[in-house]
A tleap script that builds the chain and sets N, CA, C and O, in Angstrom:
source leaprc.protein.ff14SB
mol = sequence {
  NMET SER LEU LEU ASP ASP LEU ILE ALA ARG
  MET SER SER ILE GLN GLU LEU SER ASP ILE
  GLN VAL LEU GLU ASN GLU LEU ALA ASP ASP
  GLU THR PHE ALA PHE LYS VAL ARG ALA THR
  ILE ALA PRO ASN PHE LEU GLN ILE ARG LEU
  LEU ALA ASP ARG ASP PHE LYS ARG TYR SER
  PHE GLN LEU TYR GLY ASP CYS PRO LEU LEU
  ARG TRP ASP ASN ALA PRO HIE TYR PRO ASP
  PHE SER ASN PHE PRO HIE HIE PHE HIE SER
  ARG ASP ASN ASN ALA TYR SER SER ALA LEU
  THR GLY ASN LEU LEU ASP ASP PHE ASP ILE
  VAL MET ALA GLU ILE LYS GLN PHE MET ASN
  CLEU
}
set mol.1.N position { 0.839 -1.189 0.000 }
set mol.1.CA position { 0.000 0.000 0.000 }
set mol.1.C position { 0.880 1.247 0.000 }
set mol.1.O position { 1.917 1.264 0.662 }
set mol.2.N position { 0.494 2.268 -0.714 }
set mol.2.CA position { 1.280 3.497 -0.767 }
set mol.2.C position { 0.902 4.426 0.384 }
set mol.2.O position { -0.114 4.232 1.052 }
set mol.3.N position { 1.731 5.425 0.599 }
set mol.3.CA position { 1.445 6.424 1.627 }
set mol.3.C position { 0.116 7.113 1.347 }
set mol.3.O position { -0.656 7.358 2.274 }
set mol.4.N position { -0.162 7.426 0.098 }
set mol.4.CA position { -1.441 8.046 -0.255 }
set mol.4.C position { -2.600 7.121 0.097 }
set mol.4.O position { -3.598 7.574 0.659 }
set mol.5.N position { -2.487 5.854 -0.217 }
set mol.5.CA position { -3.537 4.891 0.130 }
set mol.5.C position { -3.734 4.826 1.644 }
set mol.5.O position { -4.865 4.796 2.130 }
set mol.6.N position { -2.625 4.803 2.382 }
set mol.6.CA position { -2.705 4.776 3.847 }
set mol.6.C position { -3.382 6.034 4.387 }
set mol.6.O position { -4.190 5.959 5.312 }
set mol.7.N position { -3.051 7.189 3.807 }
set mol.7.CA position { -3.671 8.442 4.238 }
set mol.7.C position { -5.168 8.428 3.947 }
set mol.7.O position { -5.965 8.803 4.808 }
set mol.8.N position { -5.561 8.006 2.756 }
set mol.8.CA position { -6.979 7.944 2.405 }
set mol.8.C position { -7.721 7.007 3.363 }
set mol.8.O position { -8.825 7.319 3.809 }
set mol.9.N position { -7.121 5.874 3.675 }
set mol.9.CA position { -7.739 4.931 4.619 }
set mol.9.C position { -7.896 5.579 5.994 }
set mol.9.O position { -8.940 5.437 6.631 }
set mol.10.N position { -6.874 6.283 6.449 }
set mol.10.CA position { -6.935 6.961 7.746 }
set mol.10.C position { -8.010 8.038 7.725 }
set mol.10.O position { -8.788 8.158 8.672 }
set mol.11.N position { -8.059 8.825 6.648 }
set mol.11.CA position { -9.070 9.877 6.534 }
set mol.11.C position { -10.479 9.271 6.504 }
set mol.11.O position { -11.402 9.811 7.113 }
set mol.12.N position { -10.639 8.163 5.802 }
set mol.12.CA position { -11.950 7.519 5.680 }
set mol.12.C position { -12.463 7.001 7.020 }
set mol.12.O position { -13.668 6.819 7.194 }
set mol.13.N position { -11.563 6.766 7.961 }
set mol.13.CA position { -11.972 6.267 9.272 }
set mol.13.C position { -12.444 7.381 10.215 }
set mol.13.O position { -12.911 7.100 11.319 }
set mol.14.N position { -12.325 8.631 9.791 }
set mol.14.CA position { -12.730 9.768 10.617 }
set mol.14.C position { -14.147 10.161 10.207 }
set mol.14.O position { -14.364 10.623 9.087 }
set mol.15.N position { -15.112 9.978 11.111 }
set mol.15.CA position { -16.518 10.213 10.743 }
set mol.15.C position { -16.809 11.655 10.376 }
set mol.15.O position { -17.743 11.910 9.616 }
set mol.16.N position { -16.044 12.607 10.887 }
set mol.16.CA position { -16.279 14.019 10.583 }
set mol.16.C position { -15.825 14.408 9.172 }
set mol.16.O position { -16.228 15.456 8.667 }
set mol.17.N position { -14.991 13.576 8.527 }
set mol.17.CA position { -14.511 13.878 7.183 }
set mol.17.C position { -15.412 13.216 6.143 }
set mol.17.O position { -15.799 12.056 6.280 }
set mol.18.N position { -15.735 13.977 5.106 }
set mol.18.CA position { -16.538 13.438 4.012 }
set mol.18.C position { -16.003 13.977 2.690 }
set mol.18.O position { -15.147 14.861 2.674 }
set mol.19.N position { -16.501 13.454 1.609 }
set mol.19.CA position { -16.140 13.899 0.264 }
set mol.19.C position { -14.618 13.990 0.085 }
set mol.19.O position { -14.096 15.021 -0.338 }
set mol.20.N position { -13.926 12.912 0.407 }
set mol.20.CA position { -12.468 12.867 0.290 }
set mol.20.C position { -12.105 12.747 -1.190 }
set mol.20.O position { -12.568 11.840 -1.881 }
set mol.21.N position { -11.268 13.676 -1.666 }
set mol.21.CA position { -10.898 13.715 -3.077 }
set mol.21.C position { -9.384 13.824 -3.224 }
set mol.21.O position { -8.740 14.596 -2.515 }
set mol.22.N position { -8.828 13.057 -4.136 }
set mol.22.CA position { -7.429 13.208 -4.510 }
set mol.22.C position { -7.401 14.188 -5.675 }
set mol.22.O position { -7.878 13.876 -6.765 }
set mol.23.N position { -6.841 15.375 -5.446 }
set mol.23.CA position { -6.826 16.429 -6.462 }
set mol.23.C position { -5.574 16.371 -7.327 }
set mol.23.O position { -5.606 16.768 -8.492 }
set mol.24.N position { -4.476 15.883 -6.770 }
set mol.24.CA position { -3.230 15.718 -7.509 }
set mol.24.C position { -2.594 14.420 -7.048 }
set mol.24.O position { -2.663 14.068 -5.871 }
set mol.25.N position { -1.980 13.716 -7.973 }
set mol.25.CA position { -1.248 12.502 -7.633 }
set mol.25.C position { -0.211 12.265 -8.721 }
set mol.25.O position { -0.522 11.744 -9.792 }
set mol.26.N position { 1.013 12.652 -8.433 }
set mol.26.CA position { 2.109 12.486 -9.386 }
set mol.26.C position { 3.145 11.557 -8.772 }
set mol.26.O position { 3.628 11.802 -7.667 }
set mol.27.N position { 3.478 10.511 -9.475 }
set mol.27.CA position { 4.416 9.511 -8.983 }
set mol.27.C position { 5.517 9.314 -10.011 }
set mol.27.O position { 5.261 8.906 -11.144 }
set mol.28.N position { 6.745 9.610 -9.602 }
set mol.28.CA position { 7.889 9.344 -10.483 }
set mol.28.C position { 8.459 7.964 -10.175 }
set mol.28.O position { 8.749 7.192 -11.088 }
set mol.29.N position { 8.621 7.651 -8.888 }
set mol.29.CA position { 9.069 6.335 -8.422 }
set mol.29.C position { 8.678 6.218 -6.959 }
set mol.29.O position { 7.967 7.082 -6.446 }
set mol.30.N position { 9.125 5.170 -6.274 }
set mol.30.CA position { 8.735 4.941 -4.882 }
set mol.30.C position { 9.191 6.042 -3.928 }
set mol.30.O position { 8.636 6.181 -2.838 }
set mol.31.N position { 10.195 6.824 -4.323 }
set mol.31.CA position { 10.729 7.851 -3.430 }
set mol.31.C position { 10.460 9.274 -3.913 }
set mol.31.O position { 10.778 10.229 -3.203 }
set mol.32.N position { 9.890 9.435 -5.087 }
set mol.32.CA position { 9.647 10.767 -5.644 }
set mol.32.C position { 8.189 10.854 -6.061 }
set mol.32.O position { 7.769 10.219 -7.028 }
set mol.33.N position { 7.418 11.650 -5.319 }
set mol.33.CA position { 5.991 11.744 -5.588 }
set mol.33.C position { 5.426 13.024 -4.980 }
set mol.33.O position { 6.064 13.669 -4.148 }
set mol.34.N position { 4.232 13.372 -5.407 }
set mol.34.CA position { 3.508 14.524 -4.881 }
set mol.34.C position { 2.026 14.201 -4.923 }
set mol.34.O position { 1.542 13.576 -5.867 }
set mol.35.N position { 1.307 14.633 -3.893 }
set mol.35.CA position { -0.142 14.506 -3.936 }
set mol.35.C position { -0.806 15.605 -3.124 }
set mol.35.O position { -0.203 16.211 -2.238 }
set mol.36.N position { -2.077 15.843 -3.459 }
set mol.36.CA position { -2.914 16.788 -2.727 }
set mol.36.C position { -4.273 16.132 -2.546 }
set mol.36.O position { -4.877 15.641 -3.500 }
set mol.37.N position { -4.742 16.133 -1.304 }
set mol.37.CA position { -6.011 15.518 -0.948 }
set mol.37.C position { -6.858 16.569 -0.235 }
set mol.37.O position { -6.346 17.358 0.559 }
set mol.38.N position { -8.150 16.571 -0.524 }
set mol.38.CA position { -9.058 17.517 0.133 }
set mol.38.C position { -10.267 16.749 0.634 }
set mol.38.O position { -10.742 15.814 -0.011 }
set mol.39.N position { -10.766 17.167 1.816 }
set mol.39.CA position { -11.966 16.566 2.389 }
set mol.39.C position { -12.797 17.654 3.053 }
set mol.39.O position { -12.276 18.683 3.482 }
set mol.40.N position { -14.078 17.408 3.126 }
set mol.40.CA position { -14.978 18.306 3.832 }
set mol.40.C position { -14.991 17.926 5.299 }
set mol.40.O position { -15.083 16.747 5.640 }
set mol.41.N position { -14.900 18.922 6.165 }
set mol.41.CA position { -15.143 18.779 7.589 }
set mol.41.C position { -16.069 19.945 7.914 }
set mol.41.O position { -15.646 21.000 8.388 }
set mol.42.N position { -17.338 19.713 7.643 }
set mol.42.CA position { -18.357 20.765 7.551 }
set mol.42.C position { -18.324 21.727 8.734 }
set mol.42.O position { -18.243 21.312 9.890 }
set mol.43.N position { -18.388 23.005 8.424 }
set mol.43.CA position { -18.620 23.613 7.117 }
set mol.43.C position { -17.317 23.958 6.387 }
set mol.43.O position { -17.334 24.710 5.413 }
set mol.44.N position { -16.209 23.419 6.847 }
set mol.44.CA position { -14.889 23.770 6.322 }
set mol.44.C position { -14.310 22.652 5.468 }
set mol.44.O position { -14.967 21.650 5.186 }
set mol.45.N position { -13.064 22.854 5.067 }
set mol.45.CA position { -12.335 21.882 4.257 }
set mol.45.C position { -10.954 21.658 4.850 }
set mol.45.O position { -10.347 22.577 5.401 }
set mol.46.N position { -10.469 20.446 4.734 }
set mol.46.CA position { -9.098 20.095 5.105 }
set mol.46.C position { -8.368 19.729 3.828 }
set mol.46.O position { -8.835 18.900 3.048 }
set mol.47.N position { -7.224 20.351 3.622 }
set mol.47.CA position { -6.394 20.028 2.457 }
set mol.47.C position { -5.021 19.587 2.949 }
set mol.47.O position { -4.433 20.223 3.825 }
set mol.48.N position { -4.520 18.505 2.386 }
set mol.48.CA position { -3.214 17.945 2.748 }
set mol.48.C position { -2.393 17.837 1.475 }
set mol.48.O position { -2.842 17.275 0.476 }
set mol.49.N position { -1.184 18.380 1.525 }
set mol.49.CA position { -0.270 18.294 0.375 }
set mol.49.C position { 1.040 17.686 0.842 }
set mol.49.O position { 1.492 17.931 1.960 }
set mol.50.N position { 1.641 16.893 -0.028 }
set mol.50.CA position { 2.944 16.315 0.252 }
set mol.50.C position { 3.750 16.284 -1.037 }
set mol.50.O position { 3.257 15.874 -2.088 }
set mol.51.N position { 4.982 16.719 -0.937 }
set mol.51.CA position { 5.952 16.633 -2.028 }
set mol.51.C position { 7.168 15.937 -1.446 }
set mol.51.O position { 7.725 16.397 -0.449 }
set mol.52.N position { 7.586 14.842 -2.049 }
set mol.52.CA position { 8.692 14.074 -1.482 }
set mol.52.C position { 9.616 13.560 -2.569 }
set mol.52.O position { 9.177 13.176 -3.653 }
set mol.53.N position { 10.907 13.560 -2.257 }
set mol.53.CA position { 11.886 12.818 -3.038 }
set mol.53.C position { 12.882 12.221 -2.053 }
set mol.53.O position { 12.640 12.262 -0.846 }
set mol.54.N position { 13.971 11.679 -2.521 }
set mol.54.CA position { 14.895 10.956 -1.638 }
set mol.54.C position { 15.401 11.781 -0.462 }
set mol.54.O position { 15.511 11.262 0.649 }
set mol.55.N position { 15.710 13.051 -0.683 }
set mol.55.CA position { 16.355 13.866 0.354 }
set mol.55.C position { 15.483 15.007 0.859 }
set mol.55.O position { 15.958 15.847 1.624 }
set mol.56.N position { 14.243 15.056 0.456 }
set mol.56.CA position { 13.428 16.229 0.732 }
set mol.56.C position { 11.972 15.814 0.907 }
set mol.56.O position { 11.465 14.985 0.151 }
set mol.57.N position { 11.305 16.384 1.896 }
set mol.57.CA position { 9.879 16.149 2.080 }
set mol.57.C position { 9.247 17.457 2.544 }
set mol.57.O position { 9.621 17.994 3.587 }
set mol.58.N position { 8.299 17.967 1.778 }
set mol.58.CA position { 7.583 19.191 2.137 }
set mol.58.C position { 6.115 18.850 2.275 }
set mol.58.O position { 5.527 18.247 1.377 }
set mol.59.N position { 5.513 19.236 3.403 }
set mol.59.CA position { 4.102 18.941 3.643 }
set mol.59.C position { 3.359 20.206 4.051 }
set mol.59.O position { 3.959 21.193 4.478 }
set mol.60.N position { 2.043 20.150 3.909 }
set mol.60.CA position { 1.189 21.177 4.487 }
set mol.60.C position { -0.185 20.580 4.769 }
set mol.60.O position { -0.702 19.759 4.011 }
set mol.61.N position { -0.745 21.014 5.866 }
set mol.61.CA position { -2.119 20.712 6.249 }
set mol.61.C position { -2.805 22.061 6.387 }
set mol.61.O position { -2.254 22.973 7.003 }
set mol.62.N position { -3.995 22.200 5.827 }
set mol.62.CA position { -4.678 23.479 5.918 }
set mol.62.C position { -6.165 23.265 6.145 }
set mol.62.O position { -6.827 22.558 5.384 }
set mol.63.N position { -6.682 23.882 7.199 }
set mol.63.CA position { -8.114 23.936 7.432 }
set mol.63.C position { -8.578 25.301 6.953 }
set mol.63.O position { -8.043 26.328 7.373 }
set mol.64.N position { -9.567 25.314 6.078 }
set mol.64.CA position { -10.037 26.595 5.579 }
set mol.64.C position { -11.530 26.550 5.298 }
set mol.64.O position { -12.119 25.491 5.083 }
set mol.65.N position { -12.115 27.736 5.310 }
set mol.65.CA position { -13.503 27.958 4.895 }
set mol.65.C position { -13.429 29.017 3.817 }
set mol.65.O position { -12.917 28.768 2.726 }
set mol.66.N position { -13.939 30.195 4.118 }
set mol.66.CA position { -13.799 31.325 3.198 }
set mol.66.C position { -12.376 31.858 3.179 }
set mol.66.O position { -11.968 32.545 2.242 }
set mol.67.N position { -11.623 31.533 4.229 }
set mol.67.CA position { -10.232 31.962 4.345 }
set mol.67.C position { -9.483 30.894 5.137 }
set mol.67.O position { -10.113 30.027 5.743 }
set mol.68.N position { -8.148 30.938 5.145 }
set mol.68.CA position { -7.394 29.977 5.952 }
set mol.68.C position { -7.732 30.133 7.438 }
set mol.68.O position { -7.796 31.247 7.958 }
set mol.69.N position { -7.945 29.008 8.103 }
set mol.69.CA position { -8.248 29.016 9.531 }
set mol.69.C position { -7.053 28.532 10.352 }
set mol.69.O position { -6.617 29.211 11.281 }
set mol.70.N position { -6.530 27.362 10.007 }
set mol.70.CA position { -5.375 26.780 10.679 }
set mol.70.C position { -4.482 26.166 9.617 }
set mol.70.O position { -4.972 25.559 8.665 }
set mol.71.N position { -3.155 26.322 9.775 }
set mol.71.CA position { -2.224 25.762 8.790 }
set mol.71.C position { -0.988 25.215 9.506 }
set mol.71.O position { -0.482 25.817 10.453 }
set mol.72.N position { -0.521 24.073 9.036 }
set mol.72.CA position { 0.712 23.462 9.517 }
set mol.72.C position { 1.578 23.185 8.299 }
set mol.72.O position { 1.068 22.731 7.275 }
set mol.73.N position { 2.878 23.449 8.387 }
set mol.73.CA position { 3.757 23.093 7.276 }
set mol.73.C position { 5.206 23.074 7.746 }
set mol.73.O position { 5.512 23.362 8.903 }
set mol.74.N position { 6.073 22.730 6.827 }
set mol.74.CA position { 7.508 22.677 7.155 }
set mol.74.C position { 8.341 23.478 6.162 }
set mol.74.O position { 9.499 23.150 5.904 }
set mol.75.N position { 7.743 24.534 5.605 }
set mol.75.CA position { 8.546 25.448 4.781 }
set mol.75.C position { 9.597 26.074 5.706 }
set mol.75.O position { 9.269 26.468 6.825 }
set mol.76.N position { 10.829 26.169 5.266 }
set mol.76.CA position { 11.927 26.549 6.184 }
set mol.76.C position { 12.064 28.058 6.408 }
set mol.76.O position { 13.119 28.628 6.128 }
set mol.77.N position { 11.002 28.714 6.914 }
set mol.77.CA position { 11.114 30.141 7.103 }
set mol.77.C position { 10.986 30.628 8.544 }
set mol.77.O position { 10.768 31.822 8.751 }
set mol.78.N position { 11.113 29.759 9.551 }
set mol.78.CA position { 11.143 30.161 10.961 }
set mol.78.C position { 12.282 29.419 11.661 }
set mol.78.O position { 12.019 28.561 12.504 }
set mol.79.N position { 13.535 29.724 11.337 }
set mol.79.CA position { 14.666 28.946 11.858 }
set mol.79.C position { 14.848 29.033 13.367 }
set mol.79.O position { 15.553 28.199 13.935 }
set mol.80.N position { 14.246 30.001 14.033 }
set mol.80.CA position { 14.394 30.123 15.479 }
set mol.80.C position { 13.405 29.276 16.267 }
set mol.80.O position { 13.513 29.190 17.490 }
set mol.81.N position { 12.449 28.652 15.600 }
set mol.81.CA position { 11.470 27.828 16.305 }
set mol.81.C position { 12.124 26.533 16.787 }
set mol.81.O position { 13.001 25.980 16.124 }
set mol.82.N position { 11.682 26.063 17.947 }
set mol.82.CA position { 12.308 24.899 18.579 }
set mol.82.C position { 12.196 23.632 17.739 }
set mol.82.O position { 13.072 22.771 17.818 }
set mol.83.N position { 11.163 23.500 16.955 }
set mol.83.CA position { 10.976 22.299 16.144 }
set mol.83.C position { 11.145 22.625 14.651 }
set mol.83.O position { 10.462 22.049 13.803 }
set mol.84.N position { 12.050 23.542 14.344 }
set mol.84.CA position { 12.299 23.961 12.964 }
set mol.84.C position { 12.526 22.735 12.082 }
set mol.84.O position { 13.266 21.837 12.484 }
set mol.85.N position { 11.937 22.664 10.930 }
set mol.85.CA position { 11.156 23.669 10.220 }
set mol.85.C position { 9.643 23.560 10.436 }
set mol.85.O position { 8.876 24.281 9.799 }
set mol.86.N position { 9.208 22.661 11.334 }
set mol.86.CA position { 7.786 22.398 11.539 }
set mol.86.C position { 7.150 23.557 12.299 }
set mol.86.O position { 7.635 23.961 13.355 }
set mol.87.N position { 6.052 24.091 11.747 }
set mol.87.CA position { 5.390 25.211 12.404 }
set mol.87.C position { 3.902 25.251 12.075 }
set mol.87.O position { 3.411 24.534 11.202 }
set mol.88.N position { 3.212 26.107 12.800 }
set mol.88.CA position { 1.762 26.236 12.752 }
set mol.88.C position { 1.410 27.709 12.574 }
set mol.88.O position { 2.012 28.577 13.205 }
set mol.89.N position { 0.430 27.986 11.711 }
set mol.89.CA position { -0.095 29.338 11.530 }
set mol.89.C position { -1.514 29.354 12.100 }
set mol.89.O position { -2.369 28.572 11.683 }
set mol.90.N position { -1.753 30.248 13.052 }
set mol.90.CA position { -3.071 30.356 13.664 }
set mol.90.C position { -4.031 31.110 12.753 }
set mol.90.O position { -3.646 31.604 11.693 }
set mol.91.N position { -5.266 31.188 13.176 }
set mol.91.CA position { -6.298 31.872 12.395 }
set mol.91.C position { -5.930 33.326 12.125 }
set mol.91.O position { -6.248 33.861 11.063 }
set mol.92.N position { -5.262 33.966 13.081 }
set mol.92.CA position { -4.854 35.360 12.900 }
set mol.92.C position { -3.480 35.476 12.246 }
set mol.92.O position { -2.870 36.545 12.245 }
set mol.93.N position { -2.994 34.350 11.686 }
set mol.93.CA position { -1.749 34.262 10.919 }
set mol.93.C position { -0.483 34.438 11.757 }
set mol.93.O position { 0.577 34.736 11.207 }
set mol.94.N position { -0.573 34.260 13.063 }
set mol.94.CA position { 0.648 34.189 13.865 }
set mol.94.C position { 1.242 32.799 13.688 }
set mol.94.O position { 0.512 31.823 13.513 }
set mol.95.N position { 2.569 32.710 13.733 }
set mol.95.CA position { 3.251 31.425 13.537 }
set mol.95.C position { 3.870 30.955 14.844 }
set mol.95.O position { 4.385 31.748 15.632 }
set mol.96.N position { 3.806 29.640 15.055 }
set mol.96.CA position { 4.323 29.010 16.271 }
set mol.96.C position { 5.002 27.699 15.885 }
set mol.96.O position { 4.712 27.126 14.835 }
set mol.97.N position { 5.897 27.237 16.733 }
set mol.97.CA position { 6.471 25.912 16.558 }
set mol.97.C position { 5.350 24.888 16.704 }
set mol.97.O position { 4.436 25.084 17.505 }
set mol.98.N position { 5.410 23.802 15.942 }
set mol.98.CA position { 4.372 22.768 16.054 }
set mol.98.C position { 4.991 21.453 16.510 }
set mol.98.O position { 6.210 21.279 16.513 }
set mol.99.N position { 4.115 20.542 16.891 }
set mol.99.CA position { 4.547 19.217 17.350 }
set mol.99.C position { 4.721 18.241 16.193 }
set mol.99.O position { 5.082 17.086 16.418 }
set mol.100.N position { 4.474 18.678 14.964 }
set mol.100.CA position { 4.583 17.764 13.823 }
set mol.100.C position { 6.039 17.391 13.572 }
set mol.100.O position { 6.958 18.113 13.959 }
set mol.101.N position { 6.230 16.236 12.911 }
set mol.101.CA position { 7.579 15.697 12.717 }
set mol.101.C position { 7.922 15.426 11.264 }
set mol.101.O position { 9.082 15.178 10.936 }
set mol.102.N position { 6.917 15.470 10.384 }
set mol.102.CA position { 7.156 15.102 8.994 }
set mol.102.C position { 6.726 13.682 8.685 }
set mol.102.O position { 6.783 13.263 7.529 }
set mol.103.N position { 6.295 12.924 9.698 }
set mol.103.CA position { 5.702 11.609 9.467 }
set mol.103.C position { 4.225 11.851 9.185 }
set mol.103.O position { 3.456 12.113 10.110 }
set mol.104.N position { 3.823 11.767 7.934 }
set mol.104.CA position { 2.512 12.223 7.508 }
set mol.104.C position { 1.361 11.586 8.276 }
set mol.104.O position { 0.427 12.290 8.660 }
set mol.105.N position { 1.398 10.300 8.507 }
set mol.105.CA position { 0.281 9.636 9.174 }
set mol.105.C position { 0.203 10.013 10.645 }
set mol.105.O position { -0.887 10.267 11.159 }
set mol.106.N position { 1.340 10.055 11.331 }
set mol.106.CA position { 1.345 10.503 12.732 }
set mol.106.C position { 0.918 11.962 12.822 }
set mol.106.O position { 0.149 12.340 13.707 }
set mol.107.N position { 1.420 12.776 11.904 }
set mol.107.CA position { 1.070 14.192 11.897 }
set mol.107.C position { -0.421 14.385 11.612 }
set mol.107.O position { -1.043 15.284 12.178 }
set mol.108.N position { -0.996 13.559 10.748 }
set mol.108.CA position { -2.421 13.644 10.468 }
set mol.108.C position { -3.231 13.483 11.746 }
set mol.108.O position { -4.189 14.223 11.969 }
set mol.109.N position { -2.858 12.525 12.587 }
set mol.109.CA position { -3.577 12.300 13.849 }
set mol.109.C position { -3.489 13.533 14.750 }
set mol.109.O position { -4.481 13.911 15.373 }
set mol.110.N position { -2.326 14.157 14.827 }
set mol.110.CA position { -2.145 15.361 15.639 }
set mol.110.C position { -2.997 16.497 15.082 }
set mol.110.O position { -3.693 17.184 15.830 }
set mol.111.N position { -2.941 16.688 13.778 }
set mol.111.CA position { -3.711 17.760 13.128 }
set mol.111.C position { -5.203 17.545 13.347 }
set mol.111.O position { -5.915 18.492 13.680 }
set mol.112.N position { -5.690 16.322 13.168 }
set mol.112.CA position { -7.119 16.069 13.354 }
set mol.112.C position { -7.549 16.350 14.790 }
set mol.112.O position { -8.634 16.889 15.007 }
set mol.113.N position { -6.732 16.000 15.764 }
set mol.113.CA position { -7.072 16.291 17.163 }
set mol.113.C position { -7.174 17.805 17.376 }
set mol.113.O position { -8.086 18.275 18.057 }
set mol.114.N position { -6.253 18.558 16.805 }
set mol.114.CA position { -6.281 20.012 16.960 }
set mol.114.C position { -7.457 20.627 16.213 }
set mol.114.O position { -8.069 21.574 16.707 }
set mol.115.N position { -7.783 20.114 15.043 }
set mol.115.CA position { -8.943 20.611 14.303 }
set mol.115.C position { -10.233 20.328 15.067 }
set mol.115.O position { -11.093 21.202 15.175 }
set mol.116.N position { -10.373 19.128 15.593 }
set mol.116.CA position { -11.575 18.791 16.355 }
set mol.116.C position { -11.721 19.706 17.573 }
set mol.116.O position { -12.828 20.135 17.898 }
set mol.117.N position { -10.624 19.999 18.234 }
set mol.117.CA position { -10.669 20.913 19.378 }
set mol.117.C position { -11.063 22.316 18.906 }
set mol.117.O position { -11.918 22.954 19.521 }
set mol.118.N position { -10.458 22.796 17.835 }
set mol.118.CA position { -10.759 24.116 17.292 }
set mol.118.C position { -12.231 24.251 16.890 }
set mol.118.O position { -12.854 25.290 17.109 }
set mol.119.N position { -12.774 23.184 16.300 }
set mol.119.CA position { -14.156 23.211 15.812 }
set mol.119.C position { -15.159 22.706 16.851 }
set mol.119.O position { -16.352 22.615 16.559 }
set mol.120.N position { -14.696 22.378 18.049 }
set mol.120.CA position { -15.564 21.851 19.116 }
set mol.120.C position { -16.334 20.607 18.676 }
set mol.120.O position { -17.540 20.500 18.900 }
set mol.121.N position { -15.625 19.674 18.049 }
set mol.121.CA position { -16.270 18.433 17.583 }
set mol.121.C position { -16.099 17.319 18.602 }
set mol.121.O position { -16.573 16.205 18.384 }
savepdb mol mol.pdb
quit
């Protein structure tokens, strides 16, 4: 099973997520790939993106409605954060160090817990 398949299976097990769609899926080989997945978590949307090759992995998780609400990613633009490059953007666009590690499935569980808390689910 691929990482994308594992993610879809994990997302499908969350009752609050519906209408799960793979919007992008590019595979060069087992170590070089990119995908984007979107799901409804009413009334909002969760979007997950991953770009990976042998030496590099860039991810983002974004909860949004009419505008971005919560975002997690590992773009390397906060080098002073304790868990660099992993960080979180709040609804008011302040950035903080995050608990994410770059392990997409483990990070998905953390993100879903934070989204459920944010949305009072």
